[in-house]
PAZAPA-4460 file (N, C-alpha, C; in steps of 0.05 Angstrom, whole numbers, plus 32768, in hexadecimal, padded with zeros to 4 digits):
% residues 284
    n_x    n_y    n_z   ca_x   ca_y   ca_z    c_x    c_y    c_z   seq   type   mol
   7F2B   7FBF   7E1F   7F27   7FCA   7E3A   7F0A   7FD3   7E3E     1      M     A
   7EFE   7FCB   7E54   7EE3   7FD3   7E5A   7EE3   7FF0   7E63     2      N     A
   7ED4   8002   7E53   7ED5   801E   7E5B   7EC5   8024   7E74     3      P     A
   7EB3   8012   7E7C   7EA3   8016   7E94   7EA8   7FFF   7EA7     4      A     A
   7EBD   8001   7EB8   7EC4   7FEA   7EC9   7EAE   7FE4   7EDD     5      P     A
   7EAF   7FCA   7EE5   7E9C   7FC1   7EFA   7EA9   7FC2   7F15     6      Y     A
   7E97   7FC4   7F29   7EA0   7FC1   7F45   7E8F   7FAB   7F52     7      A     A
   7E98   7FA0   7F68   7E89   7F8E   7F78   7E7F   7F9D   7F90     8      Y     A
   7E64   7F9D   7F94   7E58   7FAC   7FAA   7E44   7F9B   7FB8     9      L     A
   7E4A   7F93   7FD1   7E37   7F86   7FE2   7E29   7F6E   7FD4    10      R     A
   7E39   7F5E   7FC7   7E2E   7F45   7FBB   7E28   7F46   7F9E    11      G     A
   7E2A   7F5D   7F91   7E23   7F60   7F75   7E39   7F6E   7F65    12      D     A
   7E3B   7F68   7F4B   7E4C   7F77   7F39   7E3C   7F8D   7F2D    13      F     A
   7E46   7FA5   7F2F   7E38   7FBD   7F25   7E4C   7FCF   7F17    14      V     A
   7E43   7FDF   7F03   7E55   7FF2   7EF7   7E61   8005   7F0D    15      P     A
   7E7A   800B   7F0A   7E88   801B   7F1E   7E79   8035   7F24    16      L     A
   7E6E   8042   7F10   7E61   805B   7F14   7E46   8058   7F22    17      D     A
   7E3E   803F   7F28   7E26   803B   7F38   7E2B   802E   7F53    18      Q     A
   7E44   802E   7F5B   7E4C   8021   7F74   7E4B   8035   7F8B    19      A     A
   7E35   8035   7F9A   7E30   8048   7FAF   7E2A   803A   7FCA    20      F     A
   7E31   8047   7FE0   7E2A   803E   7FFA   7E16   8052   8006    21      L     A
   7E05   8048   8018   7DF2   8059   8026   7E01   806B   803A    22      H     A
   7DF6   8082   8040   7E03   8095   8052   7E06   808A   806E    23      V     A
   7DF7   8075   8075   7DF8   806A   8091   7E10   8058   8095    24      S     A
   7E20   8053   8080   7E37   8042   8083   7E4C   804E   8096    25      D     A
   7E57   803E   80A8   7E6A   8048   80BB   7E84   8053   80AF    26      L     A
   7E8A   804B   8096   7EA1   8057   8089   7E9B   8075   8084    27      A     A
   7E83   807C   807F   7E7B   8098   807A   7E76   80A6   8095    28      I     A
   7E68   8099   80A7   7E61   80A5   80C0   7E79   80A8   80D3    29      Q     A
   7E8B   8094   80D4   7EA1   8095   80E8   7EBC   808E   80DC    30      R     A
   7EBE   808A   80C2   7ED8   8083   80B7   7EE2   8068   80BF    31      G     A
   7ECF   8055   80C2   7ED5   803A   80CD   7ED5   8026   80B6    32      Y     A
   7EED   801A   80B1   7EEF   8006   809C   7F0C   8000   8097    33      G     A
   7F10   7FEB   8086   7F2B   7FE3   807E   7F2B   7FDF   8060    34      I     A
   7F43   7FDD   8055   7F44   7FD8   8038   7F5F   7FCA   8032    35      F     A
   7F61   7FC2   8019   7F7B   7FB9   800F   7F7C   7FBF   7FF1    36      D     A
   7F94   7FBE   7FE6   7F98   7FC7   7FCB   7FAE   7FB5   7FBE    37      F     A
   7FA8   7FAA   7FA7   7FBB   7F98   7F9A   7FBC   7F9E   7F7C    38      L     A
   7FD2   7F96   7F70   7FD7   7F9C   7F54   7FCF   7F84   7F43    39      K     A
   7FC3   7F8A   7F2C   7FBB   7F75   7F19   7FC9   7F7B   7EFE    40      V     A
   7FD8   7F67   7EF4   7FE6   7F6B   7EDB   7FDF   7F54   7EC8    41      Q     A
   7FD6   7F5B   7EB0   7FCE   7F48   7E9C   7FBA   7F33   7EA7    42      D     A
   7FA8   7F3D   7EB7   7F93   7F2C   7EC2   7F9A   7F1C   7EDA    43      G     A
   7FB3   7F20   7EE5   7FBC   7F10   7EFC   7FC1   7F22   7F14    44      H     A
   7FB4   7F1C   7F2A   7FB9   7F2B   7F43   7FD3   7F22   7F50    45      P     A
   7FE5   7F34   7F53   8000   7F2E   7F5D   8000   7F2B   7F7B    46      L     A
   800C   7F15   7F85   8010   7F0F   7FA1   7FF4   7F0F   7FB0    47      F     A
   7FE0   7F04   7FA3   7FC5   7F05   7FAD   7FC3   7EFA   7FC9    48      L     A
   7FD0   7EE3   7FCF   7FCD   7ED7   7FE9   7FD7   7EE9   7FFF    49      D     A
   7FEC   7EF8   7FFA   7FF6   7F0A   800F   7FE3   7F21   8014    50      Y     A
   7FD7   7F2B   7FFF   7FC4   7F41   8002   7FAB   7F38   8010    51      Y     A
   7FA1   7F20   800A   7F89   7F16   8017   7F8F   7F10   8034    52      L     A
   7FA7   7F06   803A   7FAF   7F02   8056   7FAC   7F1C   8066    53      D     A
   7FB7   7F31   805A   7FB7   7F4B   8068   7F9B   7F56   806A    54      R     A
   7F8B   7F52   8056   7F6F   7F5C   8056   7F5F   7F50   806D    55      F     A
   7F61   7F35   806F   7F53   7F27   8085   7F5E   7F2E   80A0    56      Y     A
   7F79   7F32   80A2   7F85   7F3A   80BB   7F7C   7F55   80C4    57      Q     A
   7F7B   7F68   80B1   7F71   7F83   80B7   7F55   7F82   80C1    58      S     A
   7F44   7F72   80B3   7F28   7F70   80BB   7F26   7F65   80D8    59      A     A
   7F36   7F51   80DE   7F35   7F46   80F9   7F3E   7F5A   810E    60      E     A
   7F53   7F69   8108   7F5D   7F7D   811B   7F48   7F92   8120    61      L     A
   7F38   7F99   810C   7F23   7FAD   810F   7F08   7FA2   8116    62      M     A
   7F08   7F87   811C   7EEF   7F79   8124   7ED9   7F7C   810F    63      E     A
   7EE1   7F79   80F6   7ECE   7F79   80DF   7ECE   7F5D   80D3    64      L     A
   7EB7   7F53   80CC   7EB5   7F38   80C0   7EB2   7F3B   80A2    65      A     A
   7EC5   7F2F   8093   7EC3   7F2F   8076   7EAC   7F1E   806E    66      V     A
   7E99   7F28   805E   7E80   7F18   8059   7E84   7F00   8046    67      P     A
   7E9C   7EFE   803A   7EA1   7EE7   8029   7EB8   7ED6   8034    68      L     A
   7EB5   7EBB   8034   7ECC   7EAB   803A   7EE2   7EAF   8025    69      P     A
   7EFA   7EAA   802D   7F11   7EB0   801B   7F0F   7EA4   7FFF    70      R     A
   7F08   7E8B   7FFB   7F06   7E80   7FE0   7EF1   7E8F   7FCF    71      P     A
   7EDB   7E97   7FDC   7EC6   7EA6   7FCD   7ED0   7EC2   7FC6    72      E     A
   7EDE   7ECE   7FD8   7EE9   7EE9   7FD3   7EFC   7EE8   7FBB    73      L     A
   7F0D   7ED4   7FBC   7F21   7ED1   7FA5   7F12   7ECD   7F8B    74      E     A
   7EFD   7EBD   7F8B   7EED   7EB8   7F73   7EE0   7ED2   7F69    75      A     A
   7ED6   7EE2   7F7B   7ECA   7EFC   7F74   7EE0   7F0E   7F67    76      V     A
   7EF7   7F0F   7F73   7F0D   7F1F   7F68   7F14   7F17   7F4B    77      L     A
   7F16   7EFD   7F47   7F1D   7EF4   7F2C   7F06   7EF9   7F18    78      R     A
   7EEE   7EF8   7F21   7ED7   7EFE   7F10   7ED7   7F1C   7F08    79      Q     A
   7EDD   7F2D   7F1C   7EDE   7F49   7F16   7EF5   7F50   7F03    80      L     A
   7F0C   7F43   7F06   7F22   7F47   7EF4   7F1B   7F3E   7ED8    81      I     A
   7F0D   7F28   7ED5   7F04   7F1F   7EBB   7EF0   7F32   7EAE    82      G     A
   7EDE   7F3D   7EBE   7ECA   7F4F   7EB3   7ED7   7F69   7EA8    83      R     A
   7EEA   7F73   7EB8   7EF5   7F8D   7EB1   7F0B   7F8C   7E9C    84      N     A
   7F1A   7F77   7E9B   7F2F   7F73   7E87   7F41   7F8B   7E84    85      N     A
   7F4D   7F93   7E9A   7F60   7FA9   7E9A   7F7C   7F9F   7E9B    86      L     A
   7F8E   7FA7   7E89   7FA9   7F9B   7E87   7FBA   7FA2   7EA0    87      P     A
   7FB8   7FBA   7EAA   7FC7   7FC2   7EC2   7FB5   7FD2   7ED4    88      L     A
   7FB0   7FC7   7EEC   7F9C   7FD4   7EFC   7FA1   7FCF   7F1A    89      S     A
   7F92   7FDC   7F2A   7F92   7FD7   7F47   7F77   7FD0   7F51    90      G     A
   7F76   7FBC   7F63   7F5D   7FB4   7F6F   7F5D   7FBD   7F8C    91      I     A
   7F47   7FCA   7F93   7F44   7FD3   7FAF   7F2D   7FC3   7FBC    92      K     A
   7F33   7FB6   7FD2   7F1F   7FA8   7FE2   7F19   7FBA   7FFA    93      L     A
   7F00   7FC2   7FFC   7EF8   7FD4   8011   7EE2   7FC6   8023    94      L     A
   7EE8   7FC5   803C   7ED5   7FB9   804F   7ECD   7FCF   8063    95      L     A
   7EB4   7FD8   8062   7EAB   7FEE   8073   7E9D   7FE3   808C    96      T     A
   7E98   7FF5   809F   7E8A   7FEE   80B7   7E6E   7FE4   80B3    97      G     A
   7E62   7FEB   809C   7E46   7FE2   8096   7E32   7FF8   809D    98      G     A
   7E19   7FF2   8096   7E03   8005   809A   7DFB   8004   80B8    99      Y     A
   7DFD   801B   80C5   7DF8   801D   80E1   7DE0   802F   80E6   100      S     A
   7DCB   8026   80F4   7DB4   8037   80F9   7DBB   804D   810D   101      S     A
   7DCE   8048   811E   7DD6   805C   8132   7DEC   806F   8128   102      S     A
   7DF9   8067   8113   7E10   8076   8109   7E29   8072   811A   103      G     A
   7E29   805E   812B   7E40   8058   813D   7E44   803B   8142   104      Y     A
   7E2F   802D   8149   7E31   8010   814F   7E32   8000   8136   105      E     A
   7E46   7FEE   8133   7E49   7FDE   811B   7E32   7FCB   8118   106      P     A
   7E27   7FC7   8100   7E12   7FB3   80FB   7E1F   7F97   80F9   107      P     A
   7E0E   7F84   80F4   7E18   7F68   80F2   7E27   7F64   80D8   108      A     A
   7E21   7F74   80C3   7E2C   7F6F   80A8   7E3E   7F87   80A0   109      Q     A
   7E57   7F81   809A   7E68   7F95   808E   7E63   7F96   8070   110      A     A
   7E6A   7FAC   8063   7E67   7FAF   8046   7E81   7FAA   8038   111      N     A
   7E80   7F99   8024   7E98   7F93   8014   7E95   7F9F   7FF8   112      L     A
   7EA8   7FB0   7FF0   7EA8   7FBC   7FD6   7EC4   7FB7   7FCA   113      I     A
   7EC4   7FAF   7FB0   7EDD   7FAA   7FA2   7EDC   7FBA   7F88   114      I     A
   7EF0   7FCA   7F84   7EF2   7FDA   7F6B   7F0C   7FD3   7F5D   115      T     A
   7F0D   7FD8   7F43   7F24   7FD4   7F33   7F27   7FEA   7F1E   116      Q     A
   7F3E   7FF7   7F1E   7F42   800D   7F0C   7F5F   800D   7F02   117      Q     A
   7F64   8019   7EEA   7F7F   801A   7EDF   7F91   8029   7EF2   118      P     A
   7FAB   8022   7EF2   7FBF   8030   7F01   7FD7   8037   7EEF   119      I     A
   7FE6   804B   7EF8   7FFE   8053   7EEA   8016   804E   7EFC   120      A     A
   802B   8042   7EF1   8043   803D   7F00   8057   8054   7EFD   121      L     A
   806A   8056   7F10   807D   806C   7F0E   808C   806B   7EF3   122      P     A
   8092   8083   7EE9   80A0   8085   7ED0   80BE   8084   7ED4   123      T     A
   80CE   807E   7EC0   80EB   807F   7EC3   80F5   809A   7ECD   124      P     A
   80E8   80AF   7EC4   80F0   80CA   7ECD   80EB   80CD   7EEB   125      E     A
   80D5   80C4   7EF5   80CF   80C5   7F12   80E3   80B5   7F22   126      Q     A
   80EA   809D   7F17   80FD   808C   7F25   8119   8099   7F26   127      L     A
   8121   80A6   7F10   813B   80B2   7F0F   813C   80CB   7F21   128      A     A
   8126   80D9   7F25   8125   80F1   7F35   8124   80EA   7F53   129      R     A
   8116   80D5   7F5A   8113   80CE   7F76   80FF   80E0   7F84   130      G     A
   80FA   80DA   7F9D   80E5   80E9   7FAC   80F1   80FA   7FC2   131      L     A
   80E5   8111   7FC6   80EC   8122   7FDC   80D6   8120   7FF1   132      R     A
   80DD   811B   800A   80C9   8116   801E   80CD   8129   8036   133      I     A
   80B8   812C   8046   80BA   813B   805F   80B2   8129   8076   134      I     A
   80B9   8130   808E   80B3   8121   80A5   809C   812D   80B5   135      S     A
   808C   811D   80C2   8076   8127   80D3   8072   8113   80EA   136      H     A
   806E   811D   8102   806B   810C   8119   804E   8102   811B   137      E     A
   804A   80E8   8117   802F   80DD   8117   8032   80BE   8115   138      Y     A
   8020   80B0   8124   801F   8093   8122   8002   808C   811E   139      V     A
   7FFC   807B   810A   7FE0   8073   8105   7FD5   8064   811E   140      R     A
   7FBB   8066   8121   7FAE   805B   8139   7FB0   803C   813A   141      E     A
   7FAD   802F   8123   7FAF   8012   8122   7FC3   800B   810C   142      F     A
   7FDD   800D   8111   7FF1   800A   80FC   7FF0   7FEF   80EE   143      P     A
   7FE9   7FDA   80FC   7FE9   7FBF   80EF   7FD1   7FBA   80DD   144      A     A
   7FBD   7FCC   80DE   7FA5   7FC9   80CD   7FA5   7FDD   80B7   145      A     A
   7F9D   7FD5   80A0   7F9B   7FE8   8089   7F7F   7FF5   8089   146      K     A
   7F7C   8009   809B   7F62   8016   809E   7F5E   802B   8089   147      T     A
   7F46   8036   8087   7F40   804B   8073   7F46   8066   807E   148      I     A
   7F50   8069   8096   7F56   8083   80A2   7F70   808E   8098   149      N     A
   7F6F   80A0   8084   7F86   80AD   8079   7F85   80CB   807E   150      Y     A
   7F78   80D3   8094   7F72   80EF   8099   7F8C   80FF   809A   151      S     A
   7FA1   80F5   80A9   7FB9   8104   80AC   7FC7   8108   8091   152      M     A
   7FCA   80F2   8082   7FD8   80F4   8068   7FCA   8108   8055   153      G     A
   7FB0   8107   8055   7FA1   811A   8043   7FA4   8137   804D   154      I     A
   7FA3   813A   8068   7FA6   8155   8073   7FC1   8162   806C   155      R     A
   7FD5   8151   8069   7FF0   815B   8064   7FF6   8160   8047   156      L     A
   7FE3   815A   8035   7FE8   815D   8018   7FEF   817A   8011   157      L     A
   7FE1   818D   801C   7FE7   81A9   8016   8003   81B1   801F   158      K     A
   800B   81A6   8036   8027   81AB   803F   803B   81A0   802C   159      R     A
   8036   8187   8022   8048   817B   800F   804A   818C   7FF6   160      L     A
   8033   8195   7FEC   8033   81A6   7FD4   8042   81C0   7FD8   161      Q     A
   803E   81CC   7FEF   804B   81E6   7FF5   8069   81E3   7FF6   162      A     A
   8073   81CC   7FFF   808F   81C7   8002   809C   81BA   7FE9   163      L     A
   808B   81B3   7FD6   8095   81A5   7FBE   809F   8189   7FC4   164      G     A
   8093   817C   7FD8   809B   8161   7FE0   8088   814D   7FD5   165      A     A
   8090   8133   7FD5   8080   811E   7FC9   8071   810D   7FDE   166      D     A
   807D   8109   7FF6   8070   80F8   8009   8077   8102   8025   167      E     A
   8068   80F8   8039   806E   80FE   8055   8074   80E5   8064   168      V     A
   808A   80E6   8073   8093   80CF   8083   808C   80D3   80A0   169      L     A
   807D   80C0   80AB   8074   80C2   80C7   808B   80B9   80D9   170      Y     A
   808B   80C5   80F1   809E   80BC   8106   8091   80C1   8121   171      H     A
   809C   80B4   8135   8093   80B9   8151   80AC   80BF   8161   172      Q     A
   80AE   80D8   816A   80C6   80E1   8179   80E0   80D9   816B   173      Q     A
   80E0   80DD   8151   80F8   80D7   8142   80FB   80BB   8137   174      G     A
   80EA   80A8   8141   80EB   808D   8137   80D8   808A   811E   175      S     A
   80E4   8084   8108   80D5   8084   80EE   80C3   806C   80ED   176      V     A
   80AC   8070   80E1   8099   8059   80DD   8094   8054   80BF   177      T     A
   8083   8065   80B3   807A   805E   8098   806F   8078   808A   178      E     A
   8068   8075   8071   805A   808A   8062   803C   8084   8064   179      F     A
   802B   8097   805D   800E   8091   805E   8007   8079   804C   180      P     A
   8015   8076   8035   800D   8061   8022   8024   804F   801A   181      R     A
   8039   804F   802A   8051   803F   8022   8062   8039   803A   182      A     A
   8074   8025   8037   8088   801F   804B   80A2   802D   8044   183      N     A
   80B5   802D   8057   80CD   803C   8054   80E5   802A   805A   184      F     A
   80FB   802E   804B   8114   8020   804F   812B   8034   804D   185      F     A
   8140   802D   805C   815A   803C   8058   8170   8027   8052   186      I     A
   8185   8031   8046   819D   8021   8042   81B3   802E   8053   187      V     A
   81BC   8020   8067   81D0   802B   8079   81EB   802D   806B   188      R     A
   81FF   803B   8077   8219   803D   806A   8226   8022   8065   189      P     A
   8220   800D   8074   822C   7FF3   806F   821B   7FE2   805C   190      D     A
   8208   7FEF   804E   81F6   7FE2   803A   81E0   7FD1   8046   191      D     A
   81DD   7FD0   8060   81C6   7FC2   806C   81AD   7FD1   8065   192      T     A
   8199   7FC3   805C   817F   7FCE   8055   816C   7FCA   806D   193      V     A
   8160   7FDF   8077   8150   7FDE   8090   8135   7FEC   808B   194      V     A
   8120   7FDF   8095   8105   7FEB   8095   80FB   7FEC   80B1   195      T     A
   80ED   8001   80B9   80E3   8003   80D4   80D2   7FEA   80DB   196      P     A
   80D4   7FE1   80F4   80C7   7FC9   80FD   80AD   7FCE   810D   197      A     A
   80AB   7FE5   8119   8094   7FEA   812C   8082   7FFF   8121   198      A     A
   8068   7FFC   8127   8053   800F   8120   8051   8014   8102   199      N     A
   8053   7FFE   80F2   8051   8000   80D5   803E   7FEB   80CB   200      V     A
   8032   7FF1   80B4   8022   7FDD   80A6   8034   7FC9   8098   201      L     A
   802D   7FB0   8099   803C   7F9B   808C   8038   7F9B   806E   202      G     A
   8046   7FAD   8060   8043   7FAF   8043   804B   7F96   8034   203      G     A
   803E   7F90   801E   8045   7F78   800F   805F   7F7B   8000   204      I     A
   8063   7F92   7FF4   807D   7F97   7FE7   8094   7F97   7FFC   205      T     A
   808E   7FA3   8013   80A1   7FA2   802A   80A8   7F85   8030   206      R     A
   8093   7F74   8032   8096   7F58   8038   80A8   7F4A   8024   207      R     A
   80A3   7F51   800A   80B2   7F44   7FF5   80CF   7F4C   7FF6   208      N     A
   80D5   7F64   7FFD   80F1   7F6D   7FFF   80FE   7F5E   8016   209      I     A
   80F1   7F5C   802D   80FC   7F4E   8044   8101   7F31   803E   210      L     A
   80F2   7F26   802B   80F5   7F0A   8024   810A   7F04   800F   211      G     A
   8116   7F19   8003   812A   7F14   7FEE   8142   7F07   7FFA   212      L     A
   814E   7EF5   7FEB   8166   7EE7   7FF3   817B   7EEA   7FDD   213      S     A
   8194   7EE4   7FE5   81AA   7EE5   7FD1   81B4   7F01   7FCA   214      G     A
   81AD   7F15   7FDB   81B7   7F30   7FD5   81D3   7F33   7FE3   215      R     A
   81E3   7F44   7FD9   81FD   7F49   7FE7   81FC   7F5C   7FFE   216      P     A
   81E4   7F5E   800A   81E1   7F70   8022   81CA   7F64   8032   217      Y     A
   81C9   7F6B   804C   81B4   7F62   805D   819B   7F73   805A   218      R     A
   8184   7F67   805D   816A   7F75   805C   815B   7F6D   8076   219      I     A
   8154   7F81   8086   8149   7F7A   80A1   8135   7F90   80AA   220      E     A
   8126   7F88   80BF   8115   7F9B   80CD   8125   7FA5   80E5   221      E     A
   811F   7FBE   80ED   812C   7FC8   8105   8124   7FE5   8109   222      G     A
   812E   7FF1   811F   8128   800D   8124   8136   801F   8110   223      P     A
   8128   8034   8108   8133   8048   80F5   812B   8063   8100   224      V     A
   813E   8075   8104   8139   8090   810E   813D   80A4   80F8   225      T     A
   8133   80BC   80FC   8138   80D2   80E9   8156   80D7   80E6   226      L     A
   8165   80D3   80FB   8182   80D6   80F9   818D   80C1   80E6   227      H     A
   8183   80A8   80E9   818C   8092   80D7   8187   8099   80BA   228      D     A
   8170   80A5   80B5   8169   80AC   8099   817D   80C0   808E   229      V     A
   8184   80D4   809E   8196   80E9   8095   81B2   80DD   8090   230      R     A
   81B9   80C8   809F   81D4   80BB   809B   81D4   80A5   8086   231      Q     A
   81BD   809F   807B   81BB   8088   8069   81C8   808D   804E   232      A     A
   81D1   8078   8041   81DB   807A   8026   81C5   807D   8012   233      K     A
   81AF   806F   8017   8198   806F   8005   817E   806C   8016   234      E     A
   8168   8073   800A   814E   806E   8016   813A   806A   8000   235      A     A
   8125   805B   8006   8110   8056   7FF2   80F6   804F   8000   236      F     A
   80E0   8052   7FF1   80C6   8049   7FFB   80BD   8031   7FEA   237      L     A
   80AB   8022   7FF5   809F   800B   7FE6   8081   800C   7FE8   238      T     A
   8074   8004   7FD2   8057   8002   7FD2   804F   7FF0   7FBB   239      S     A
   8035   7FEA   7FBA   802B   7FD8   7FA5   802F   7FE5   7F89   240      T     A
   8029   7FFE   7F86   802A   800B   7F6C   8045   8017   7F65   241      T     A
   8054   8020   7F7A   806E   802C   7F75   8085   8018   7F76   242      K     A
   807F   8001   7F82   8093   7FEC   7F85   80AB   7FF6   7F96   243      L     A
   80C0   8001   7F8A   80D6   800D   7F98   80DB   8029   7F8C   244      V     A
   80D9   803E   7F9D   80DE   8059   7F93   80F4   8066   7FA5   245      M     A
   8109   806F   7F98   811F   807C   7FA8   8115   8095   7FB6   246      P     A
   811F   8099   7FCE   811B   80B1   7FDE   8136   80C0   7FDF   247      V     A
   8137   80D9   7FD6   8151   80E6   7FD3   8153   80FE   7FE6   248      V     A
   813E   8106   7FF4   8140   811C   8006   812B   811A   801C   249      Q     A
   8133   811F   8035   8121   8120   804C   8123   813C   8058   250      L     A
   810C   814A   8058   810B   8166   8061   8120   8175   8051   251      D     A
   8133   8182   805E   8147   8191   804F   8162   8182   804D   252      D     A
   8161   8168   8052   817A   8158   8051   817A   8145   8039   253      H     A
   818F   8147   8029   8192   8135   8012   819D   811A   801C   254      V     A
   8190   8105   8013   8198   80EA   801C   81AD   80DF   8008   255      I     A
   81C4   80D6   8014   81D9   80CB   8003   81E2   80DF   7FEE   256      G     A
   81E3   80D5   7FD5   81EC   80E6   7FBF   81D5   80F7   7FB3   257      S     A
   81BD   80F3   7FBE   81A6   8101   7FB2   819C   80F5   7F99   258      G     A
   81A6   80DD   7F92   819E   80CE   7F7A   8195   80B2   7F82   259      Q     A
   8184   80A5   7F72   817E   8089   7F78   8197   8078   7F7A   260      P     A
   8198   8068   7F8F   81B1   8059   7F95   81B1   803D   7F89   261      G     A
   81C9   8031   7F8B   81CD   8016   7F7F   81BC   8001   7F8C   262      R     A
   81BA   8001   7FA7   81AA   7FED   7FB5   818D   7FF0   7FAE   263      V     A
   8183   8008   7FAF   8167   800E   7FA8   8160   8003   7F8D   264      T     A
   8170   8009   7F79   816B   8000   7F5E   816D   7FE2   7F5B   265      L     A
   8180   7FD6   7F6A   8182   7FB9   7F6A   8169   7FAC   7F75   266      D     A
   815E   7FB7   7F8A   8146   7FAC   7F96   812E   7FB0   7F84   267      L     A
   812D   7FC6   7F76   8117   7FCA   7F62   8118   7FB5   7F4D   268      L     A
   8130   7FAF   7F43   8134   7F9B   7F2F   812B   7F7F   7F3A   269      H     A
   8133   7F79   7F53   812C   7F5F   7F5F   810E   7F5C   7F62   270      A     A
   8100   7F72   7F6A   80E3   7F70   7F6D   80D5   7F6E   7F53   271      L     A
   80DF   7F7C   7F3F   80D4   7F7A   7F24   80D5   7F5D   7F1A   272      T     A
   80EC   7F50   7F1F   80EF   7F34   7F18   80DC   7F22   7F28   273      Q     A
   80D7   7F29   7F41   80C5   7F19   7F52   80A8   7F1B   7F47   274      L     A
   80A1   7F33   7F3F   8086   7F36   7F33   8084   7F26   7F19   275      E     A
   8099   7F26   7F09   8099   7F17   7EF0   8097   7EF9   7EF5   276      Q     A
   80A4   7EF0   7F0B   80A1   7ED3   7F12   8084   7ECD   7F19   277      Q     A
   8077   7EDF   7F28   805B   7EDB   7F2F   804A   7ED9   7F16   278      Q     A
   804F   7EEA   7F02   803F   7EE9   7EE9   8045   7ECF   7EDA   279      L     A
   805E   7EC6   7ED9   8065   7EAE   7ECB   8056   7E96   7ED8   280      T     A
   8056   7E95   7EF3   8048   7E80   7F01   802A   7E80   7EFB   281      Q     A
   801F   7E99   7EF8   8002   7E9B   7EF3   7FFB   7E91   7ED7   282      S     A
   800D   7E95   7EC4   8009   7E8C   7EA9   800B   7E6E   7EA7   283      Y     A
   801B   7E61   7EB8   8020   7E45   7EB6   8007   7E34   7EBC   284      A     A
***
């Protein structure tokens, strides 16, 4: 393992501890930029096409031009993975507004930064315990874009700590949307698995769950309310690093039995198998 990982910064590979942006960048001046994050296992980026699709879509929604064509960006990613040689890691692609002389008007060139660092996956103990979450009324300004604006989620961290909770679930007048860094699902009393359809980021793990076939229950998008969550048999969140994590309590209400449920664990197993299939195809 390389003790000093490299980053890609504005056309060059540099040691991570030397990867800096000028203060005039609009990400610093105005919080303007987008990013994406994907998992790398044994040198293979999992579901890379889906993540690159979303990265370019977010850039288009925010009217930012990615400075590399897609084949060149993929080549850079693979070169960075080869340089760093990390067995289990996450890659972050960050596209900022670029260096602006006025501190407001975007320049012609956005700045592309790519970093790679080790990640830790949830432990069996965390999975068995599940997550306690709180609700908060808020909708991101551009839900379909993966922007760098996480101000609300960060501001709520002290509240989470004070309440002994793990995550905050956003809603709008009782209609549930998403977590700051994850998507949300419930399992209805009839075993239908539902994820909110509106005002959410199109998560890749969320996408993979919706694409599963051959399950003994339906998996669909649709409206989900706070009342639905309280009546649910199970609930869970999905993300790149957590995959599927059970949610056992919302505010002061225990969900279902208060333990990770059968459907949640079945979906975790199915997604783990899907990741293994990706790795097997990469080796072939």
